[in-house]
Backbone bond lengths (Angstrom), bond angles and torsions (degrees), N, CA, C in turn:
res aa  C-N    CA-C-N  psi(-1)  N-CA   C-N-CA  omega(-1)  CA-C   N-CA-C  phi
1 M - - - 1.460 - - 1.521 110.11 -
2 A 1.308 115.73 156.18 1.456 121.14 179.99 1.523 111.28 -69.48
3 N 1.311 115.56 153.70 1.469 122.88 176.91 1.527 113.15 59.71
4 G 1.322 118.14 21.58 1.459 120.47 176.55 1.522 114.27 72.58
5 A 1.329 118.11 6.18 1.465 120.25 179.97 1.518 109.40 -77.68
6 G 1.319 117.04 138.80 1.454 121.55 179.38 1.516 111.62 -83.01
7 V 1.310 115.10 176.49 1.455 122.24 178.45 1.522 109.24 -74.98
8 R 1.344 116.67 135.29 1.466 120.04 178.12 1.519 109.18 -67.58
9 E 1.318 114.87 127.40 1.455 122.22 179.87 1.521 108.86 -132.45
10 Q 1.320 114.71 170.83 1.452 121.48 172.96 1.517 108.28 -132.86
11 T 1.320 115.32 151.08 1.458 120.44 -179.39 1.517 110.22 -145.61
12 L 1.317 115.88 146.99 1.454 121.03 174.57 1.514 108.97 -87.86
13 V 1.318 116.36 135.54 1.460 122.60 174.79 1.524 107.39 -126.48
14 L 1.318 116.39 131.47 1.468 121.76 175.69 1.515 108.67 -119.74
15 I 1.319 117.14 126.59 1.459 120.00 165.79 1.522 104.29 -89.82
16 K 1.304 115.65 115.73 1.458 121.98 -170.84 1.532 111.42 -79.74
17 P 1.340 117.07 168.90 1.472 120.39 -176.15 1.525 114.75 -53.27
18 D 1.338 118.07 -36.10 1.464 118.80 179.81 1.524 110.86 -68.63
19 G 1.320 118.09 -34.75 1.462 120.84 176.64 1.516 111.84 -65.48
20 L 1.335 116.65 -39.73 1.465 120.80 178.36 1.525 110.83 -71.84
21 S 1.334 117.64 -40.77 1.464 121.30 -179.28 1.519 112.40 -65.04
22 K 1.323 116.30 -32.21 1.465 120.77 179.62 1.534 112.02 -88.70
23 S 1.345 116.99 8.23 1.480 122.75 -179.57 1.529 111.76 54.98
24 L 1.327 116.13 44.25 1.466 121.63 -179.41 1.526 113.08 -97.20
25 T 1.322 117.70 1.64 1.455 121.23 -175.04 1.522 112.17 -53.49
26 G 1.327 117.59 -49.94 1.469 120.88 -179.38 1.514 111.98 -61.61
27 N 1.331 116.81 -43.49 1.467 120.91 178.90 1.527 111.05 -61.58
28 I 1.336 116.09 -43.86 1.463 120.81 -178.57 1.528 110.54 -67.04
29 L 1.333 117.25 -44.12 1.470 119.66 178.69 1.524 111.32 -63.43
30 T 1.316 117.21 -36.15 1.467 120.37 176.84 1.520 110.31 -62.60
31 R 1.330 116.28 -44.99 1.471 119.30 178.50 1.522 111.11 -63.58
32 L 1.338 117.41 -41.12 1.461 120.57 179.25 1.530 111.50 -65.92
33 S 1.329 117.29 -30.80 1.472 120.17 179.53 1.524 111.27 -65.37
34 E 1.323 117.67 -21.88 1.465 121.42 177.35 1.525 111.89 -63.60
35 T 1.327 117.53 -19.04 1.461 121.41 179.99 1.525 112.10 -77.06
36 K 1.330 117.26 -14.52 1.478 123.19 -177.67 1.529 112.26 62.80
37 L 1.324 116.22 24.75 1.458 121.46 175.94 1.517 109.37 -89.19
38 E 1.307 116.09 169.51 1.464 121.76 -178.34 1.529 110.21 -112.16
39 I 1.327 115.63 139.61 1.462 120.20 174.28 1.525 107.93 -81.50
40 A 1.329 116.38 123.88 1.461 121.57 179.80 1.521 112.12 -103.33
41 A 1.329 117.32 -14.89 1.466 121.55 178.58 1.516 108.48 -164.08
42 T 1.320 115.77 149.06 1.462 120.66 174.51 1.517 109.77 -157.83
43 K 1.317 115.59 146.99 1.465 121.25 174.62 1.515 109.38 -165.04
44 C 1.325 115.59 154.67 1.464 122.20 172.11 1.517 107.45 -104.75
45 L 1.313 116.25 139.45 1.452 118.54 -179.42 1.520 111.40 -154.94
46 H 1.322 114.52 157.05 1.458 122.18 170.63 1.527 105.87 -83.69
47 V 1.297 116.89 134.79 1.459 121.44 -176.99 1.523 109.53 -92.30
48 S 1.311 115.54 119.90 1.464 120.38 176.90 1.525 109.52 -75.05
49 R 1.303 115.83 160.51 1.466 119.80 177.01 1.533 109.97 -60.43
50 E 1.308 116.44 -40.95 1.465 120.97 -179.88 1.532 111.23 -59.70
51 L 1.331 116.97 -46.19 1.462 120.98 178.69 1.530 110.55 -64.37
52 A 1.324 117.05 -43.98 1.466 121.24 -179.90 1.523 110.92 -60.47
53 E 1.326 117.26 -46.43 1.461 120.64 -178.95 1.520 112.07 -65.71
54 E 1.320 117.19 -37.35 1.467 120.19 178.16 1.528 110.41 -69.66
55 H 1.317 117.33 -40.54 1.464 120.53 179.12 1.527 110.93 -61.65
56 Y 1.322 117.12 -42.98 1.463 122.06 -176.44 1.533 113.12 -101.51
57 K 1.327 117.94 25.95 1.466 120.03 -174.97 1.524 113.12 -60.02
58 A 1.307 119.48 -26.26 1.467 121.98 177.81 1.534 111.85 -67.50
59 L 1.325 116.75 -18.20 1.472 121.32 -179.50 1.529 112.82 -99.53
60 R 1.324 117.38 5.02 1.477 121.80 -172.24 1.531 113.61 -53.16
61 Q 1.310 118.81 -36.40 1.465 121.38 -177.42 1.527 113.24 -87.66
62 K 1.320 118.04 -1.35 1.464 121.52 -178.84 1.529 110.00 -78.64
63 P 1.329 117.85 147.88 1.475 120.41 -178.52 1.531 113.17 -66.22
64 F 1.317 117.94 -20.05 1.466 121.71 -178.38 1.528 113.05 -97.14
65 F 1.339 117.54 8.77 1.467 121.56 -176.10 1.531 112.67 -53.65
66 E 1.320 116.88 -48.36 1.470 120.62 -177.15 1.524 111.32 -62.44
67 E 1.327 117.37 -39.07 1.471 120.83 178.46 1.528 110.84 -64.28
68 V 1.314 116.92 -40.48 1.472 121.21 179.49 1.531 110.16 -64.92
69 I 1.319 116.78 -40.28 1.472 121.19 179.16 1.531 109.61 -63.51
70 K 1.323 116.79 -47.48 1.470 120.07 178.50 1.525 111.14 -61.52
71 Y 1.327 116.49 -38.77 1.467 121.65 179.78 1.527 111.65 -61.96
72 I 1.335 117.40 -50.83 1.469 119.64 -176.39 1.529 110.84 -70.29
73 M 1.328 117.58 -24.34 1.466 120.99 176.71 1.527 111.47 -80.01
74 G 1.327 117.16 -8.41 1.456 121.13 176.52 1.506 114.94 85.97
75 E 1.319 117.66 17.72 1.464 119.88 -177.13 1.522 113.63 -69.64
76 Y 1.319 117.77 -14.16 1.461 121.12 179.84 1.523 112.91 -102.04
77 H 1.332 117.35 3.80 1.462 120.94 -173.73 1.522 111.24 -137.85
78 P 1.330 117.43 153.65 1.472 119.80 -179.32 1.535 113.02 -69.33
79 R 1.310 118.36 -26.76 1.467 120.72 177.84 1.517 108.18 -99.79
80 K 1.312 114.82 98.42 1.458 121.35 -173.28 1.522 110.85 -88.55
81 K 1.337 115.42 63.06 1.461 119.99 -179.23 1.520 109.15 -154.40
82 V 1.324 114.96 167.35 1.455 121.33 173.21 1.522 108.50 -128.02
83 M 1.323 115.83 160.31 1.453 121.61 170.41 1.524 105.74 -107.98
84 A 1.323 115.83 117.18 1.465 121.81 179.94 1.523 109.00 -102.62
85 M 1.330 115.89 136.49 1.460 121.04 -178.62 1.520 110.39 -140.81
86 V 1.326 115.23 152.76 1.454 121.52 170.83 1.524 106.51 -116.66
87 Y 1.316 115.48 122.65 1.465 122.06 174.94 1.516 108.62 -105.20
88 V 1.340 117.20 140.04 1.463 121.55 178.41 1.522 109.85 -130.42
89 G 1.326 114.77 152.61 1.455 120.80 176.27 1.510 111.33 148.70
90 P 1.318 116.66 -179.70 1.466 120.80 -179.40 1.523 111.34 -60.18
91 D 1.335 115.92 128.18 1.470 122.60 176.11 1.533 112.58 52.40
92 A 1.326 116.85 40.37 1.464 122.08 -174.32 1.524 112.74 -56.62
93 I 1.323 117.59 -42.43 1.468 119.96 -175.92 1.524 110.80 -62.95
94 Q 1.316 117.15 -50.20 1.465 121.15 -178.84 1.525 111.11 -65.16
95 K 1.317 117.44 -41.53 1.471 120.26 -178.60 1.528 111.39 -63.63
96 V 1.334 116.74 -45.32 1.470 119.69 -179.51 1.519 110.28 -67.23
97 R 1.322 117.03 -43.66 1.466 119.28 -178.78 1.525 111.85 -65.74
98 S 1.323 117.42 -29.05 1.470 118.69 179.01 1.530 111.74 -69.91
99 V 1.335 118.19 -30.34 1.473 118.87 177.42 1.531 112.30 -89.23
100 T 1.347 117.90 -19.34 1.464 119.29 178.51 1.521 111.77 -79.67
101 G 1.325 118.46 -38.51 1.457 121.00 179.67 1.511 113.57 90.27
102 A 1.314 116.35 178.33 1.463 123.35 -178.59 1.526 111.01 -62.59
103 T 1.342 115.91 149.64 1.464 121.78 -179.68 1.527 111.66 -56.14
104 N 1.309 116.39 -44.49 1.464 121.45 178.59 1.528 108.16 -78.12
105 P 1.329 118.27 113.80 1.471 120.82 -177.35 1.529 113.70 -56.92
106 E 1.342 117.29 -29.20 1.463 119.97 179.93 1.525 112.25 -74.10
107 E 1.330 116.65 -20.84 1.462 121.22 178.14 1.523 112.16 -97.85
108 A 1.327 116.81 -11.44 1.467 121.09 -178.15 1.521 110.71 -72.64
109 D 1.316 115.52 141.55 1.469 120.59 176.05 1.525 108.29 -57.82
110 S 1.306 117.05 139.94 1.467 121.66 -174.74 1.532 113.54 -64.55
111 V 1.328 118.64 -15.65 1.467 120.22 178.77 1.524 112.13 -92.68
112 T 1.343 117.94 -0.93 1.463 120.91 178.33 1.532 109.86 -90.07
113 I 1.320 115.67 167.50 1.473 121.37 -179.98 1.533 110.60 -59.17
114 R 1.317 116.50 -49.02 1.467 119.46 -179.43 1.524 111.97 -68.55
115 G 1.315 116.42 -34.81 1.460 120.30 178.07 1.520 112.44 -66.09
116 Q 1.333 116.25 -34.18 1.466 120.40 179.85 1.520 112.91 -82.24
117 Y 1.344 117.32 -41.32 1.461 120.33 -168.26 1.519 115.47 -115.09
118 G 1.330 118.98 -10.94 1.459 121.26 -176.06 1.521 112.49 -82.68
119 R 1.341 115.13 165.87 1.462 121.65 175.48 1.523 108.16 -159.11
120 I 1.300 115.76 165.15 1.464 121.70 173.98 1.515 106.76 -110.71
121 T 1.327 116.65 126.32 1.464 120.60 -178.31 1.525 110.09 -73.83
122 T 1.322 116.17 168.96 1.469 120.93 177.36 1.525 111.53 -64.47
123 K 1.355 117.52 -21.14 1.464 121.30 175.80 1.527 111.36 -84.35
124 G 1.340 116.82 -3.39 1.459 120.58 178.84 1.519 114.74 88.91
125 V 1.340 117.80 8.35 1.459 121.43 178.85 1.524 108.61 -79.82
126 Y 1.341 115.62 131.57 1.460 120.41 175.21 1.511 108.85 -77.48
127 E 1.315 118.35 106.74 1.458 121.76 171.76 1.522 105.41 -91.49
128 N 1.331 114.74 86.96 1.451 119.46 -172.32 1.525 113.34 -105.97
129 V 1.283 118.26 17.76 1.470 130.70 170.43 1.521 116.85 56.99
130 I 1.342 118.76 -16.42 1.464 119.23 -174.21 1.525 110.65 -149.59
131 H 1.323 115.37 148.51 1.459 122.00 171.90 1.517 107.64 -120.76
132 A 1.328 116.39 142.06 1.465 121.74 173.98 1.524 107.98 -140.79
133 S 1.313 116.59 135.80 1.467 121.12 179.56 1.523 110.41 -56.54
134 A 1.342 115.81 144.52 1.465 121.25 -176.49 1.522 113.79 -96.05
135 S 1.333 118.10 -17.76 1.467 121.34 -176.84 1.524 109.33 -153.11
136 L 1.330 116.01 168.37 1.467 120.39 177.20 1.529 111.02 -61.35
137 E 1.326 116.84 -40.76 1.467 121.03 -179.51 1.525 110.71 -66.16
138 E 1.314 116.16 -43.65 1.465 120.39 178.38 1.527 110.11 -64.77
139 A 1.321 116.96 -41.49 1.467 120.82 179.55 1.525 110.74 -59.60
140 E 1.325 117.02 -45.44 1.467 119.69 -179.81 1.525 111.39 -62.42
141 R 1.328 116.68 -46.59 1.470 120.45 179.72 1.525 110.68 -60.62
142 E 1.332 116.69 -45.06 1.457 120.76 -176.50 1.520 112.53 -71.29
143 I 1.314 117.77 -42.47 1.471 120.20 179.22 1.523 109.75 -61.23
144 K 1.321 116.74 -43.52 1.472 120.20 179.07 1.531 111.81 -67.59
145 L 1.299 117.26 -26.19 1.468 121.52 177.82 1.529 111.16 -75.63
146 W 1.318 117.90 -41.91 1.462 122.82 -172.87 1.534 114.05 -91.77
147 F 1.328 118.02 -21.36 1.467 120.98 -176.27 1.521 111.60 -132.10
148 Q 1.329 114.94 147.83 1.450 122.05 169.27 1.532 107.67 -90.87
149 P 1.331 118.44 154.08 1.468 120.32 -177.79 1.538 113.99 -53.57
150 N 1.332 117.33 -37.68 1.470 120.02 -177.75 1.522 113.50 -74.50
151 E 1.323 118.32 -5.01 1.462 122.08 177.28 1.533 112.03 -92.34
152 I 1.319 117.01 -5.86 1.464 122.69 -177.36 1.518 108.27 -112.42
153 I 1.323 117.30 134.56 1.469 119.38 -173.46 1.525 114.10 -76.77
154 Y 1.326 118.19 -9.76 1.467 122.11 176.89 1.515 110.12 -120.03
155 D 1.333 116.40 155.73 1.458 121.18 172.67 1.520 107.30 -85.03
156 L 1.327 116.88 96.70 1.458 121.55 -175.74 1.523 112.39 -84.69
157 Y 1.316 115.92 -34.62 1.461 122.03 -177.19 1.526 107.83 -136.20
158 P 1.339 117.09 159.81 1.472 119.37 178.62 1.533 111.25 -58.91
159 T 1.314 115.76 141.31 1.463 121.52 178.41 1.516 109.16 -131.80
160 K 1.297 116.00 170.53 1.456 121.66 172.28 1.515 107.44 -140.50
161 E 1.307 116.37 156.76 1.459 120.34 178.02 1.513 109.18 -99.32
162 I 1.330 115.08 134.95 1.455 121.28 175.15 1.515 107.53 -132.48
163 E 1.300 115.53 156.33 1.455 119.89 176.94 1.524 108.10 -94.69
164 V 1.323 115.62 126.38 1.455 120.98 -176.35 1.514 109.05 -128.25
165 K 1.310 115.67 133.21 1.453 120.05 173.28 1.517 105.81 -103.38
166 E 1.330 116.18 118.68 1.450 119.83 -176.90 1.519 110.97 -142.72
167 K 1.298 114.75 154.92 1.455 120.37 170.98 1.509 107.03 -89.04
168 K 1.313 116.32 140.19 1.454 118.78 175.27 1.513 109.55 -147.34
169 R 1.332 114.88 156.28 1.458 120.41 178.02 1.515 108.79 -79.59
170 V 1.323 115.15 139.41 1.467 121.64 175.24 1.518 107.56 -131.42
171 W 1.307 115.92 163.65 1.465 120.26 179.01 1.519 110.39 -68.84
172 A 1.322 115.96 132.84 1.456 122.12 177.79 1.531 109.11 -77.17
173 K 1.289 116.24 157.74 1.468 120.81 176.56 1.522 108.91 -64.36
174 G 1.295 116.93 138.75 1.453 121.75 -179.61 1.516 109.99 -155.40
175 P 1.319 117.73 -172.43 1.466 121.30 -175.87 1.525 113.73 -62.40
176 N 1.336 118.77 -24.85 1.462 120.56 -179.28 1.521 113.05 -101.83
177 S 1.333 117.89 11.94 1.464 121.15 -177.50 1.521 112.37 -58.87
178 A 1.321 117.92 -38.84 1.457 120.57 -178.65 1.528 110.89 -64.40
179 I 1.329 117.43 -38.16 1.468 121.12 179.70 1.524 110.41 -66.75
180 L 1.333 116.91 -45.34 1.459 120.63 -176.53 1.515 113.28 -72.76
181 S 1.316 118.64 -18.00 1.457 120.05 -179.43 1.526 112.27 -91.32
182 T 1.320 117.57 -0.29 1.470 118.92 176.34 1.521 109.33 -71.58
183 P 1.344 118.36 150.40 1.462 121.46 -177.28 1.523 113.97 -53.06
184 K 1.328 118.63 -31.47 1.464 121.96 -179.09 1.524 111.52 -59.34
185 F 1.337 118.05 -32.46 1.452 121.52 -175.14 1.522 113.58 -102.37
186 Q 1.308 119.12 0.73 1.448 120.60 -179.52 1.518 110.07 -87.55
187 S 1.323 116.33 142.57 1.456 119.82 179.56 1.525 109.99 -79.85
188 S 1.296 115.46 168.91 1.454 120.75 -178.86 1.514 112.32 -88.38
189 T 1.336 118.83 8.15 1.457 120.99 179.49 1.516 109.93 -78.58
190 K 1.316 114.25 155.40 1.450 121.24 -179.18 1.520 110.59 -67.20
191 K 1.311 117.97 132.27 1.458 123.00 179.13 1.534 109.14 -90.28
192 T 1.332 116.30 137.52 1.456 120.95 175.66 1.507 109.20 -125.32
193 K 1.311 116.17 155.18 1.465 120.23 177.85 1.509 109.43 -76.75
194 A 1.330 115.09 140.31 1.469 120.47 -178.91 1.498 110.85 -80.29
């Protein structure tokens, strides 16, 4: 590319339950900010078994598969959630992976996130505090697994519109309902009748 700029890419980043339990979120986000990439989506969520198994499906035949599933679901930590993010920008995959370090915390450079904060448990589980996509193909599969198109501020991949009838949770009426219903606090998304 001209002017030394890399190709715009996107990558999935997960701060895993051990990173959240150890209150490392701020430290990890600070390190990720060194990449000069932009956050295009973020959310905290509890990881279902179905999501965990789909995310780690390449490891299904490994003897440690069940431990990895329990780990990402937060069964070993008091904060049973992950923070999922999409980072975008030039050479996003390589930049994020360079600050995250090797998967095995003992092999990770000591100045990387995993090198500083990761560990291997007595059961042999890599508690490496963070996940980052390894390739463009992996990033696409993972981003589509963890996020819906309307949760990302950019159109990263082709989408289509469909009409869906679904039940969803909404905020109940309460003492601050009048404040939240003013135009200043309403989103720009289309409103539908429940």
